Steps between C-alpha positions, in 0.01 A plus 500: 500500500733480800860416434849617421676556172761258378762770548419522871539123528836512325652743749613206715702194409308175550460146371237233457417153376319397183271199543148449378228386737448177300857401595441500875498165684156345545345157535225604260704480178563873457619788712218715639410796721503290815747424781808451280457852357505645852807290587670635192431859606655422839802358319531819292497713812754277676720518189501881502298524178266785411321361193317190386460494124229274360367427152152608389218365715298442183223245453679229297360217288613182327440669160798726562705242688432682827719796407443795734593726206219367276208575723127422496437846642697818563333535840408155636721311741599134474269272709771230496690718749219484756616324818296202629635571852361851492166379362479276805604786733215713365246223545462431128626140525463232762813336635425179316451691171853634529672183611312220324556407141816704434645328196865421435596792280767480231596135452362321309311777318805705400779258581649758732488488884230732632743689722694642207235571235142622482256232387249736339255232381487341844478837676212621281306179563555503877461870570186528286336252735614688810392838364159367409458360851604837641247682288221266609583565865506873428160523333333257742685553831216367715416193297824352373611170645201484730607777735599860547855592393708780651502756217557849634226752403778743399616249240149489348453877506840550340398294200217737409730801538760327281237435229391862489851651514636275221195495277686681219693179419356223715156471340632452149776267616271271701250487213777411256633219720154357557436503126840349425416209730152462350633511142820307569719424204403810300678833479273794577501605134325166430219558749145576380509846342299668775745383767805557280389860434362555854164629384292646780231234479740205480712632786200568726356156426823307564572689823162394629550143386853469643460719806617230743808422290576871463472557876726200555776657287457832683538313829825338386636845417391635837674220684814539291524872558413472867783252554737715298413819692565319830842391372580850375414647843734247656778611262440866589514425873847351438616776265502271197391668174344289223620550144240395246483469123261618229504276187495717190219293341203280590405171340258507205273258679451740791225699665663826390500426128143369518371795705702772322566385142554855381820513704661245267561458129243237409326392182128542440463147637684615813807289438850649532609692192855515629680330784779616728855379538858612462746467211801265509701568816724351770238237585390387151633516142147516362372744756219431743140468385296570810158467341335787692285749305668841466339818629299741289694801625287745301190396696696499825618853431148616417384374839790663691646153557227436756541120504876525545463760775255272686742212459797693636299634793390148584859376502621791708247395765639146495871581506739754645713516189393386150708374210355560153584189302627557143501874561596582142158363391351824636717693254504266201386139464582207276187419297477169311213419260280230650576154363878539474708208626782715644549860603745577221234648267391768743577871517538774759198728539512816707271558798397849621761492773516876567126528562487173693770593751377861527155364590647244741705748702224758493247256645748316726779756560729288716438153356774275642576312179816381331577379149592154378744639248697187411597410147536747217367837612474778238593860562139620520420241769811596696400868466158423651659315789737792558225765469314353794811382681372143510730236642593214270639150550852365484578128489847378593475191281498743203793698641801314364453495124530755220683829545546535873542878469143538370331195653250645755492167691876493564531547879723809472249669270190449715347828613303584816165547329426133429425161650782249453439125476730203482235357267122524451219247465579493126864409554668177595603483862848643560648155557318372189624798299857438612486128422298502179483846339800714584780497243864459597548871425216603728642282778846647452359854526310405814818355654694812408238729651497299826877457489473126560383182338145397579336157494143388432465429871562859614410710195157590641645665811760684292228639273284590802800685640541693173130596505516608864822699445370677188387864486140395435275616781305170497652152453260210438615139523291204372445244776656233278826697506487547877492120523752437220260284296575386146311511171242255631358787710455740208157668502449590134646442153367796294527314168320187630122481517481217755682377808519839670383651831556168681783550747422467869715546806517169689516546876787255517718711268562796724565593859350845563712596797835423334404666172355803683824550698712498183269742314476735799878513528520595133237773519681651798834481320364683193278750680166349405367464853125572523431856613128514426325619188192717445185292491383467140200354330155585627176343620384205296137573419263341748771341714680767695222658696 
């Protein structure tokens, strides 16, 4: 796989912006891979940035409150991110399909204006119709709408190549989604036994019965990845690297658990025996009960971690640099017996970390990955990070409490081999933190470090300055902090199951030229001017020929 190691990338000082694609401006109720994404890349270049960090591109569902970290598949992309404008450009929609019938997203469904929050229910309803229209034009290009459309032959040929190149995950995924739609309302463990257990006869029969629905889901994935690859090429042309994210777990009701039940600790009825989470921590007094099934690491080890290796390779094709979410879960994981109300009754269970990472770096020697090592990290996890010289994360909002001499997030203690953030998608915005969360003591320490008093109106730029001035080779700033937005723009509350992943950037809230000038001045001042990075990632199967 082509690419560069993380250590090569960290030879130069640089900075970037954290904003998920769903947060981009759009008249279609959710940010997507269309024109606004390209405009944002232009903004990043004008602002002197080198990185765009996004959240997982996972296929999300209402069952998991559309969390990109609780995914329907470890490999599938999110069709909600498909751009109607680009469907029209490729001849998959007529002009009137794209323009007519666009609903008023947000109010009154969610009570929030559509410019500032994703209206998932409205988006699912609307985009499902558009995607179905696009599929019909694709499979019947000479008969749809009473005339010939302008689909390029290359687009059609590319679909078949995509199917063949991604067969190792796509066939099972598309079958699972088609079945989930057919048997709506039931978890897969409640399906007829032949389908639940994927017997050869039942699988063959249902694939024949649902072949049109299965091909439809494959088509949606093809369009998603084609649009994403085009955007990634545009980023590379402008020297913008994409930082992606691998969620540690997948949802129970997912194609992966259905297709590979031996990878997880399940009962004989194929229900979770244990579920994942974390013990009481900074975010919750009762811990976090995530609900995902935990891995059967013995089976994974016996198969040389093949599923995980495929997953990491897939992500390294998508992104230039990959964050492993909840990194410590690859060393030891919090296992809670199924049926518990909170995560308090769980326990730590060790994973075969030595064999896992030895296999990873043997198969993918220069994997450009870094560790989400926030929270309580034990000595053995830290030793693993140090053994492979993996960069970690530092968050300035955590930097002004506790013993400053030993606090790794305190600005003076931040080392080169890390990525520093003012805050992450799991934190309040910096302005919200200052107004609602920071103690008087934390504020006093911040004032002392900056040698001046700071207000809620300018705290975001002061924290951005601290991140840019730090020793960390890469500084990442959430877009909400660039704009100085308050708690209303927070992306996620880790201890809350609902009301997350909603924030969107309204076009009226920012002026790209003015913001770009201020950011560029800061990257020049702190020696983070783009100097070019080695191209990372690799060809996405079936799409880069």
